[in-house]
N, C-alpha and C positions, 0 to 999 in steps of 0.2 A: 657914423651917421649915414654915409653913402650905402654901406652894407644893409642897414635897416631899411632904408628907402627902397633898395633893390628887392629885398625879400617881400616887402609890402606890395610892390608892383606885381611880383610873380603871383602872390596869393590872390590879388585882385583879378588878375587875368584868368587864373584857374577858376575863380568863382563865376566870372562872366561866362566862360566856356561851359561850365557845369549847368548853369541856368539855361543856356541856349540849347543844350543837348536834351534837356528834360521835356518830353512831349506834353502838350496841354491835355487835360482830361476832356473827353467828349461830352457834349451837352445833349445827349439823346433824351427823348421823352420818357416819362416814368414807365417802368415795366418793359422797356425796349432796349435791346443791346445796341451798341454804337453802330452806325452805318459804315464807319471806316475804322480799321485797326491802326496799330502804331506805324505800320509801313505805308499807310495811305491807300491800301487796297480796300475795295468795297466788300462789305460783309453782310451776310443775310440777317435781316431784322429778326430779333428774338423777343417773343412775348411770353409773359408768365401765364396768361389766360388764353384758352382756345378761342373764345369769342373775340378777343382783341386781335388775334392772329388772322382770323377769317375776315374781320372787318377791314384790316389792312389789305389783305389779298383781294377781297371783293372790290374795294375802291380802286386799287391799283389796276386790276384787270379792266374795270369799267372805263377808267380814264385812258388807259393805253389803247383799248380797242376803239374808243371814240376818237382819239387822236389819229389813229391809223385810218379810220373811216373818213374823217374830215380832210386828211392830207392825201387821200387816194392811195394810201399805203397798201390796200388790197388790190390784187391783180384783176379781180372781177368787178364789174359794175354792181353796186349794191342793189340795183333794180333787177339785174339779170340773174346773177348767181351762178351762171354756167360759163362765163368767160367767152372769149372769142377764139375760134380755131382757124382763123384765116391768116395767121402769121403776124398779126398786128401786135406790137409790143404794148405793154400797159401805158407807157408814156404817149405813144401815138394814139392809143384809144382815148386817153384823157384829153389830149389836144383836140381830137375829132369831136368828142362830145361837147367840149367847151365852145368850139367853133359853131356847132349847130345851135347851141343856146344863144350865143351872141348874135348870130345871123337872124334868129327869130326876133330878138330884142330890137335890132336895128330896123328890121322890117316893120315892126309895130310902131316904132318912133316915126318912121317915114310916112306911114299911113296916117298917123295923128297929125302930122304936119301937112298932109295933103299932097305930098310929092314923093311918089314911089321911086323916082329916078335918083333920089339922094341917098338911097339905102346903100351902105357899104359893107364889105365883108369883114369879119372879125380878124382874118389873117393879116389885114393891112394895118390894123390898129393895136393889136395886142402881142406882146412878147411872150416867149415860152413860159417865163415865170408867172406873168399875169394870167396866162391860160390855165396853169396849174392851180392857181388860187381860185379862179372862176369855177373850175371843176369841183373844188372842195366845197363850194357854197351853192352849187347849182341844184337842180331839182332832184338829182340822184342822191345827194347828201342828205336830203330831208326825208328820204324813204327809210322805212325800218329795215334794219339788217337782221336776217334770220340766223339765230345762234342755236346750236345744239350743245348743251352742257352735260358732259359725261361724268359718270362716277369716277372718283379717284381710285387708282389701283395700288395695291400693296407691293412690296418688293418681290413677293413670290408670284406676282401676276394675278392674284385673286382680288375680288372686290369685297371689302369688309364693311361692317356697319359704319365704321369711321369714314370710309370712302364715300358711302351714300350720304352720310350726315354732312360731309364737307360740300358735296355738290348741291344738296338741298339748301344749305345756308348761304351759298354763293348766288343761287338763282335770283333772289329778290333784288340784288344789286343791278340786275339787267332788266327785270320785269318792271321795276319802278320807272325806268327811263323810256321815253317815247321814241328813242332812237333804235331800240332793239325789240325783236320778237323772239321769245324763247320757246323752243319746241317742247311739247309735253313729254314727260318721261315715259308715259305709256307707249307713245309712238316710237321712241328710241328703242325701248325693250322689244317691241313687236318686230321691228326691222331686224334687230340682232338675232331674234329667235328664228324668224322666217329665213334669213340668209345664212343661218348657222355660223355666225361670227363668234370668235372667242370673246370672253368677257373683257379681255385686255386689248381688244382690237384698236381702241382709241389711242393707245400708247404709240402705235406706229403711224407715221405720217401718211404712208400710202394707203393703209387700211382706213384711216380717218377720212381720206379723200373719197374713197368708195362709199363709205357709210354716209358721209355728208351729202353726196349726190343722190343716194337713195332716199334720204330724208328731205331733200330740198333745202338743206342748210347751206349758208355761204361761209360760215365760220364754225369751227369746232373748238370748244374749250375743254381740255382734259388735263389730267395731272396724275402724279404719283405721290405716295406717302412712304417715307423711309424712316427707320429707327436709327437714331444717332445718340447712343449712350443715354443721356438724361433728357433728350429732346426728340420730338417728331419733326421731320423735315418735309415740307410740302413744296412740290414743284408744279406750278401751273403753266400750261403752254397754250398758245393760240395758233391754230393751223388754218391756213387759207385753203378752202376746199377745191378751188379751181385747179391749182397746180400742186396741191398737197405739200406745200412748203411751210416751214415753221416761221411765223412772223415775229413772235416775241415770247419770252419766258420770264416768269416772276417766281421768286422763292420767298419762303417765310418759315420760321421755326416757332415752336411753342413748347413750353416745359412739359415734360412727361409726367402723367399722373396715372393713378390706378384705374380711373374711369376710362381714360383714353386707351390704356393698355387693353382693357376689356373690349372696347369697341374695335380696336385694331385686330384683335385675335378672333373676333366673332364674324364668321362669314354670313353673308346675306342668306336668309332662308330661300331655298329654291321654290319658285312658284309652282303650284300644282300643275302637273302636265294635263293639258287639255285632252279630253277623250277623243281618240281618233274617229273621224266620221266614217260611216259605212261607205263602201264603194259600190256603185251601180254598174253592172256590166250588161251590155246589150249585143245581140247578134241576130243575123237573119239566116233563114234556111229555105230551100226550095224543094218541093216534092212534085214529081211528074207522074201522072196516072199510068198504070201499067196496061199494056194492050191485052193481057190475058183476062182482065176484069171486064166482062161485057156489060155488067150492071153499072150505069153511070154514077149512081149514088155511092156504090161500094168503091168505085174507082176514085171518086172525089175524096172519100173518107181516107182511103189508103194514101192518097197523095198528101193529105194534110198531116197524117202521122209521119210520113217520110220527111216532110218539111220540118216538123218539130224535132225529129231525130237529127236532122242536118243542123238546125239551129243550136241544139244542145252540144253537138260536137264543136261548133264554132264558139260557143260560150266557154267551153273548156280551154280552147286555145287562147281566148281573151284573158281568162283568169291566170292561166299559166304564164302568160307574158307580162302580167302586172308587176311593176317595179316594187320591191320591198325597200331597197336603197339604191344608191348609184351603181352598185356592182352586181347585185343579185336580183333574181325574179322569183316568183312563186314556184316555178317549175324546178328551180335549183333545189328547193327544199322538198318538193314532192318526190324527186328521185332518190333522196336520202332517207325519207321517213314515210312509212306506211300510214302513220297516224294523220299526217298532213293530207294524204290522198283521201282518207276516210272523211276528214273535215270538208274537203272540197266537194266530194260526192254528196255529203249531207246538204250542203248549200244548194247544189244543183237540183236537188229534189224540190226546192222551193221556187224554182224558175216558173215564170208564168208568161202566157202569150199576151202581148200588148197590142198586136196588130196582125190581121190576117187578110190577105188579098187573093182572090181567085182570078186566075188568068183566063182569057177567052179560049185557050187551047186545053183547058182543064187543069193546068198546073196550079199549084198553090204556093204562095210565099208567106212565110210566118216570121214575125219578129218577136223575140223573147227577151226577157230581162231577169236578172237575178241580183239580189242584194247580199253582199258579203260583209259581215260585221267588221268594224274597225279593230276590235279586239283580236281578230285573227291575224291581222298584219302586225299589231303590237307584239303578239307572241312570237312571230317570226323574227322580228328585230332583236329579240332577247336571246335568240338561239346563237 
């Protein structure tokens, strides 16, 4: 009997241990993978539909940036966007702004009470914690934060149609809020083209900082898209433009489909290159009348011709010194190709006088200009 009782006790103990070791099943929402795995580590949310994944990502980014904005998590004031370069730390800057706000409030209260002498300074009444909260709810927190939302970049550093689609679908999550002002994509593309940035420049924090300052943005939202076997992995990050530092990063996955594969593999069509504008060159020349010409009219005519010849020589110098790119000039190509010289001479034939001045001593000053087509410089860049 004792043996049976002992066996039953052992079996019962083993059953209890077995139940305790079995993990509970996660209770994630429909279509989403568990937020934590069996080891308790956080896991990237997984969605079956692309729309659900982007909805999660958009809401998460919006809430996270809003939280950082209200808690003064950004180093720059939302109203300034350029930060302070006087050595003041973000915490000191926050305290200073809060102090100014509270001083103004105390002054207004004292005026309403009719006794300005009773106005007190905020530093005597508010602790550092209270100051921080005041800064989060002050006038700066109510101003719109300027955000630049960049296209997401593929693993190979290129922007695909899926990267553009992702950025466009995330934009409404910020434009619908009165807390944010989203810069137009046309402006972002223009700055990238003018400054000759790489398409993947937003991936690097230091490049994001430079682009953000050129755009006038305070915050850059960018991201990458990676292939992960049967899923696409989206990583979105928020960069503070003032110091170029990463503030937060959010991940999400979505099931891989044929449509998403096609969008991921399709690069964005390159915009048609704008036709290069013609360049206008101007130069002056001076002609002095010769003493051997006793006829004043003839002397003046010859001086004008000499001035034009001098202006033409100066025009050649101006054209030769024109930059084709950062390293070469037109002269570099003229020394290598006779055809380039022929083209330059043909343009010079179209030079015209735009101003002529006769000096009291009989000398003549002439100003001439010539227009060189933009196609000429385009052809040089292709060589």
